[in-house]
C-alpha positions as CSV (number, residue, x, y, z in Angstrom):
1,M,5.4,-4.5,-14.0
2,N,5.0,-0.9,-12.7
3,C,4.7,-0.2,-9.0
4,L,3.0,2.8,-7.3
5,I,4.1,3.6,-3.8
6,L,2.0,6.1,-1.7
7,A,4.3,8.2,0.4
8,A,2.5,11.5,0.8
9,G,0.9,11.4,4.2
10,Q,2.1,13.1,7.4
11,G,2.6,10.1,9.5
12,S,1.3,11.8,12.6
13,R,1.7,8.7,14.9
14,L,5.5,8.7,14.3
15,R,6.0,12.5,14.3
16,E,7.7,12.5,17.7
17,L,10.3,10.1,16.4
18,S,10.7,11.2,12.8
19,P,9.5,14.2,10.8
20,S,9.2,12.1,7.6
21,K,7.7,8.6,7.9
22,P,9.1,7.3,4.6
23,L,12.6,8.4,5.7
24,T,12.3,6.8,9.2
25,P,15.2,4.4,9.5
26,V,14.7,0.7,10.2
27,A,17.9,-1.1,10.8
28,G,19.7,2.0,9.5
29,I,17.8,2.0,6.2
30,P,14.9,4.4,5.4
31,L,11.5,2.7,5.3
32,I,10.9,3.8,1.7
33,E,14.2,2.1,0.6
34,H,13.1,-1.2,2.2
35,V,9.8,-0.9,0.2
36,V,11.4,-0.1,-3.1
37,T,13.9,-2.9,-2.6
38,A,11.2,-5.4,-1.9
39,A,9.1,-4.3,-4.9
40,A,12.2,-4.6,-7.2
41,A,12.9,-8.1,-5.8
42,A,9.3,-9.1,-6.6
43,G,9.7,-8.1,-10.2
44,A,8.8,-4.4,-10.4
45,R,10.9,-2.7,-13.0
46,N,9.5,0.9,-12.8
47,V,8.6,2.5,-9.5
48,L,6.6,5.7,-9.1
49,V,6.4,7.3,-5.7
50,V,3.7,9.8,-4.8
51,T,5.2,12.5,-2.4
52,G,3.6,15.2,-0.4
53,H,4.5,15.9,3.2
54,E,8.2,16.8,3.6
55,A,8.4,16.3,-0.2
56,D,11.7,18.1,-0.8
57,R,13.6,15.9,1.6
58,L,12.0,12.7,0.4
59,E,12.5,13.5,-3.3
60,A,16.2,14.3,-2.6
61,F,16.6,10.9,-1.1
62,L,14.6,9.2,-3.9
63,A,17.0,10.7,-6.4
64,T,19.8,8.6,-4.9
65,L,18.1,5.2,-5.4
66,P,18.1,4.5,-9.1
67,D,21.8,4.2,-9.4
68,R,22.2,2.4,-6.1
69,L,19.4,-0.1,-6.6
70,G,19.5,-0.5,-10.4
71,I,15.8,0.3,-10.8
72,A,13.9,3.0,-12.8
73,L,12.3,5.3,-10.2
74,S,10.5,8.6,-10.4
75,W,8.1,10.6,-8.3
76,T,5.1,12.9,-8.6
77,R,4.1,15.4,-5.9
78,T,0.5,15.7,-4.9
79,A,-1.1,18.9,-3.6
80,D,-3.7,16.8,-1.8
81,W,-1.4,15.1,0.8
82,T,-3.6,16.2,3.7
83,R,-6.6,14.4,2.2
84,P,-7.4,10.7,2.3
85,N,-5.0,8.3,0.5
86,G,-7.2,7.8,-2.5
87,F,-6.2,11.3,-3.7
88,S,-2.6,10.2,-3.6
89,L,-3.4,7.2,-5.8
90,L,-5.2,9.5,-8.3
91,S,-2.1,11.7,-8.5
92,G,0.0,8.7,-9.7
93,A,-2.3,6.2,-11.3
94,D,-2.8,8.1,-14.6
95,R,0.9,8.1,-15.2
96,L,1.0,4.3,-15.3
97,D,-0.2,2.1,-18.1
98,G,-2.2,-1.0,-17.4
99,D,-2.1,-3.1,-14.2
100,F,0.3,-2.1,-11.5
101,L,1.4,-3.1,-8.0
102,L,0.2,-0.7,-5.3
103,T,1.7,-0.4,-1.9
104,M,2.4,2.1,0.9
105,A,5.7,3.6,2.0
106,D,5.2,2.4,5.5
107,H,4.5,-1.3,4.8
108,L,7.4,-3.6,5.1
109,F,6.8,-6.8,3.2
110,D,8.2,-10.1,2.0
111,P,8.7,-9.8,-1.8
112,E,6.8,-13.2,-2.1
113,I,3.6,-11.3,-1.3
114,A,4.0,-9.2,-4.4
115,R,5.0,-12.2,-6.4
116,R,1.8,-14.0,-5.5
117,L,-0.2,-11.0,-6.7
118,L,1.7,-11.1,-10.0
119,R,1.2,-14.9,-10.4
120,A,-2.5,-14.8,-9.5
121,A,-4.8,-16.1,-12.3
122,P,-6.4,-13.2,-14.2
123,K,-10.0,-12.4,-13.2
124,D,-12.7,-10.2,-14.5
125,T,-11.7,-7.8,-11.7
126,G,-10.6,-4.3,-10.9
127,L,-8.1,-5.3,-8.2
128,L,-6.5,-8.1,-6.2
129,L,-5.7,-7.4,-2.6
130,A,-3.2,-9.5,-0.6
131,V,-4.7,-10.5,2.7
132,D,-3.5,-12.2,5.9
133,R,-5.9,-14.6,7.6
134,D,-3.8,-15.0,10.7
135,L,-5.9,-12.8,13.0
136,A,-3.8,-13.7,16.0
137,S,-0.5,-12.5,14.6
138,P,1.5,-10.5,17.2
139,L,2.6,-8.1,14.4
140,L,-1.0,-6.8,14.0
141,D,-2.4,-3.7,15.5
142,M,-6.1,-4.8,15.4
143,D,-7.4,-1.4,16.4
144,D,-5.8,0.3,13.4
145,A,-5.8,-2.6,10.9
146,T,-8.0,-2.5,7.8
147,K,-10.3,-5.5,8.1
148,V,-11.7,-7.5,5.2
149,E,-14.8,-9.8,4.9
150,T,-14.4,-12.2,2.1
151,G,-17.0,-14.3,0.3
152,A,-17.2,-17.0,-2.3
153,G,-14.3,-17.3,-4.7
154,G,-12.2,-14.9,-2.7
155,A,-14.5,-11.9,-3.4
156,I,-14.2,-8.9,-1.2
157,V,-17.6,-8.3,0.5
158,R,-16.7,-5.5,2.8
159,I,-13.5,-3.6,3.8
160,G,-12.8,-1.1,6.5
161,K,-11.2,-0.4,9.9
162,T,-14.4,-0.7,11.9
163,L,-15.9,-3.9,10.6
164,A,-17.5,-6.1,13.3
165,A,-17.3,-9.3,11.1
166,F,-14.2,-10.0,9.1
167,D,-12.0,-13.0,8.3
168,A,-8.8,-11.3,6.9
169,I,-6.6,-8.3,7.2
170,D,-5.5,-5.9,4.4
171,T,-1.7,-6.1,4.0
172,G,-1.6,-2.9,2.0
173,L,-0.4,-4.6,-1.2
174,F,-2.6,-4.7,-4.3
175,R,-2.5,-5.5,-8.0
176,V,-4.8,-2.9,-9.5
177,T,-6.2,-1.9,-12.8
178,P,-7.3,1.5,-14.0
179,A,-10.8,0.6,-12.7
180,L,-9.7,1.5,-9.1
181,A,-8.9,5.1,-10.1
182,D,-12.3,5.3,-11.9
183,A,-14.0,3.9,-8.8
184,L,-12.3,6.5,-6.6
185,R,-13.4,9.4,-8.9
186,D,-16.9,8.1,-8.8
187,D,-16.8,7.9,-5.0
188,I,-15.6,11.4,-4.7
189,A,-18.1,12.7,-7.2
190,A,-20.9,11.0,-5.2
191,G,-19.7,12.8,-2.0
192,G,-17.5,10.0,-0.6
193,G,-14.4,10.8,1.4
194,G,-11.9,9.5,-1.3
195,S,-10.1,6.9,0.8
196,L,-8.5,3.9,-0.9
197,S,-10.8,1.6,1.1
198,E,-13.9,3.4,-0.3
199,G,-12.6,2.9,-3.8
200,V,-12.1,-0.8,-3.1
201,Q,-15.5,-1.1,-1.6
202,R,-17.1,0.4,-4.7
203,L,-15.4,-2.2,-6.8
204,A,-16.4,-4.9,-4.3
205,D,-20.0,-3.9,-4.6
206,Q,-19.6,-4.5,-8.4
207,G,-18.1,-7.9,-7.8
208,R,-14.7,-6.7,-9.1
209,A,-12.5,-6.9,-6.1
210,H,-10.9,-10.2,-4.9
211,V,-8.2,-11.3,-2.5
212,V,-5.0,-13.3,-2.7
213,D,-4.2,-15.2,0.5
214,V,-0.6,-14.5,1.6
215,T,-1.0,-15.9,5.2
216,G,2.4,-16.9,6.4
217,C,4.3,-14.3,4.6
218,R,5.8,-11.6,6.8
219,W,4.6,-8.0,6.5
220,L,4.3,-5.1,8.9
221,D,2.6,-1.7,8.9
222,V,5.1,0.7,10.5
223,D,2.7,3.3,11.8
224,D,3.6,4.0,15.4
225,P,6.4,3.6,18.0
226,R,5.3,0.0,18.8
227,S,5.4,-1.2,15.2
228,L,8.7,0.7,14.6
229,A,10.3,-1.2,17.5
230,L,8.9,-4.5,16.1
231,A,10.5,-3.5,12.7
232,E,13.8,-3.0,14.3
233,Q,13.6,-6.4,15.9
234,L,12.7,-8.1,12.6
235,Y,15.2,-6.3,10.4
236,G,18.0,-5.4,12.8
């Protein structure tokens, strides 16, 4: 299956430590390489990376990965890297056919998470989101985490960082169909902000967004100095 990795953002919470979040080393290996390696281990055979901030440096590094990792990898540069992450998705989604894995350049994850998404029974759905129901995990930054309220049959009811009622956390890994890009375009045309969560919510409102429970699998959003230190402990 194809895999799309969003790596365009500025990563402002890590700027004092690293000018490029995707190239930030964890145990001596750039974050983006950890992500590509995990995607390949899960079964991705073609990886597309959306670049933006510090694109020249990142693309030069990406060019070294196909031969070293034995995976087909390419990139596309978005002009909208200062805008919400849904714009980055739109820059890459149209270059991929059918369903694809979607993840972020700053999310370290156990390949089993992606495998569970790939093994999930097909649904009449626009996307499947891997969620963690361990709300007490010490790896979580609950102030910044994207929360998810789920309903019957694993349907996503609501998603967002500021939810008061929720029972799961968004891990940043999805199996998506072209319907997500369509939902994002509709959201932007209607005056929405164009964030990935807004596109997911639009599909959820149509009953076309569901979760896959990956509680117990390790993952970490490396977004600030605290989480980077945790990543060093886990991967060092």
